[in-house]
C-alpha positions as CSV (number, residue, x, y, z in Angstrom):
1,A,0.0,0.0,0.0
2,N,3.0,2.3,0.5
3,N,5.0,1.2,-2.5
4,S,7.7,-0.4,-0.4
5,V,9.4,-3.6,-1.5
6,I,8.4,-6.7,0.5
7,P,10.9,-9.6,0.6
8,T,9.4,-12.9,-0.6
9,Y,10.8,-16.4,-0.3
10,G,8.9,-18.5,-2.8
11,S,5.4,-19.9,-2.6
12,T,3.6,-22.9,-1.1
13,S,0.3,-24.7,-1.8
14,L,-2.1,-24.9,1.2
15,L,-5.6,-26.2,1.9
16,L,-7.4,-23.8,4.0
17,N,-10.2,-24.9,6.3
18,L,-12.2,-21.7,7.1
19,G,-15.1,-23.5,8.8
20,L,-17.3,-23.4,5.8
21,R,-17.6,-27.2,5.2
22,R,-15.2,-27.2,2.2
23,D,-11.4,-26.7,1.8
24,F,-9.9,-23.9,-0.2
25,G,-6.7,-24.9,-2.1
26,W,-4.5,-21.9,-2.9
27,N,-0.9,-21.0,-3.8
28,F,0.4,-18.6,-1.2
29,I,3.4,-16.4,-1.5
30,I,5.8,-16.6,1.5
31,A,6.6,-13.0,2.4
32,D,8.3,-11.1,5.2
33,I,5.2,-9.5,6.7
34,P,4.0,-9.1,10.4
35,S,0.8,-11.1,9.9
36,P,-0.7,-13.4,7.3
37,I,-3.0,-11.9,4.6
38,I,-5.9,-13.6,2.7
39,G,-6.0,-11.5,-0.5
40,A,-8.9,-10.3,-2.5
41,D,-7.8,-12.7,-5.3
42,L,-8.6,-15.8,-3.1
43,L,-11.9,-14.3,-1.9
44,S,-13.1,-13.5,-5.5
45,H,-11.8,-16.8,-6.9
46,F,-14.0,-18.8,-4.4
47,G,-16.8,-16.2,-4.4
48,L,-16.5,-15.6,-0.6
49,I,-18.2,-12.5,0.8
50,I,-16.9,-10.4,3.7
51,D,-19.6,-9.1,6.0
52,L,-17.9,-6.3,7.8
53,K,-21.0,-5.2,9.7
54,H,-21.4,-8.6,11.4
55,G,-17.7,-9.6,11.3
56,R,-18.1,-12.8,9.3
57,L,-17.1,-14.6,6.1
58,I,-19.9,-15.9,4.0
59,D,-19.7,-18.8,1.4
60,P,-22.7,-18.3,-0.9
61,K,-22.1,-21.8,-2.4
62,T,-22.8,-23.6,0.8
63,G,-24.9,-20.9,2.5
64,L,-22.6,-21.1,5.5
65,S,-20.8,-18.3,7.4
66,T,-18.0,-18.2,9.9
67,N,-17.3,-15.6,12.5
68,G,-14.1,-13.6,12.2
69,I,-11.8,-12.7,14.9
70,R,-11.1,-9.0,15.3
71,T,-7.4,-8.2,15.8
72,F,-5.7,-4.9,16.4
73,S,-2.8,-3.8,14.4
74,T,0.2,-2.2,16.2
75,R,1.0,-0.4,13.0
76,I,-1.0,2.7,12.2
77,P,0.6,4.4,9.2
78,S,-1.1,7.7,9.8
79,I,0.5,8.2,13.1
80,K,4.2,9.0,12.9
81,L,6.7,11.6,13.9
82,V,7.8,13.8,11.1
83,T,10.2,16.3,12.6
84,S,14.0,16.6,12.2
85,S,14.4,19.1,14.9
86,S,15.9,17.7,18.1
87,T,14.6,20.7,20.1
88,S,11.0,20.0,19.2
89,P,8.9,19.9,22.4
90,Y,6.9,17.0,20.8
91,R,10.0,14.8,20.4
92,S,10.7,14.6,24.1
93,L,7.1,13.9,24.8
94,L,6.9,11.1,22.3
95,E,10.2,9.7,23.5
96,E,8.7,9.6,27.0
97,F,5.5,7.9,25.8
98,P,6.5,5.7,22.8
99,S,3.1,3.8,22.9
100,L,1.5,7.0,21.4
101,L,3.1,6.2,18.0
102,H,2.5,2.4,18.3
103,P,-0.9,1.8,20.0
104,D,-2.0,-1.8,20.2
105,G,-5.7,-1.0,20.4
106,R,-6.1,-2.5,23.8
107,I,-7.0,-0.7,27.0
108,G,-4.3,-1.0,29.6
109,D,-4.7,-2.1,33.2
110,V,-6.0,0.6,35.4
111,T,-3.4,1.7,38.0
112,H,-5.5,4.1,40.0
113,N,-8.7,4.0,42.1
114,T,-10.5,6.9,40.3
115,R,-13.9,6.0,38.9
116,H,-15.9,8.1,36.4
117,H,-19.6,8.5,37.0
118,I,-22.2,10.3,34.9
119,L,-25.2,11.2,36.9
120,T,-28.5,11.1,34.9
121,T,-31.9,12.1,35.9
122,P,-35.1,10.2,35.2
123,G,-37.2,11.5,32.4
124,P,-36.6,12.9,29.0
125,P,-33.2,14.3,28.1
126,V,-32.6,18.0,28.6
127,F,-33.2,20.1,25.5
128,A,-32.5,23.7,24.6
129,K,-33.0,25.5,21.3
130,P,-29.8,26.5,19.6
131,R,-29.1,30.3,19.7
132,R,-26.4,32.7,18.8
133,L,-23.5,33.3,21.2
134,C,-23.0,36.7,22.8
135,P,-20.6,38.8,20.7
136,S,-18.2,39.0,23.6
137,K,-17.7,35.2,23.4
138,F,-16.1,35.6,20.0
139,E,-13.3,37.8,21.3
């Protein structure tokens, strides 16, 4: 996706059992990537449908579906540090908290006893008509 070269080491033929009551034979390329990928070419060849809303893979030939497993990528290409200045205030902050650039998508263990409560009242929600702000608020 970013036009970088991915080292490959040949190919291998595998039979995939995706829990759809039939095996899917495919030639896979062995590559140096962090996680395995089932490509669009395999999905279209066998007519498999991805249901993103319900997180499942559907085989129209058998009418069966299998639930997917959501994973979180530790690589988010849109989050990166693009500064060459060593005096940038952001550089020291990001060096102190490196997980900001490489989030794993999981909520960490709570290390404090603070609890957040939102008090609600019974009845319909509060409503107010939108109106213009006072001109002094714009200054």
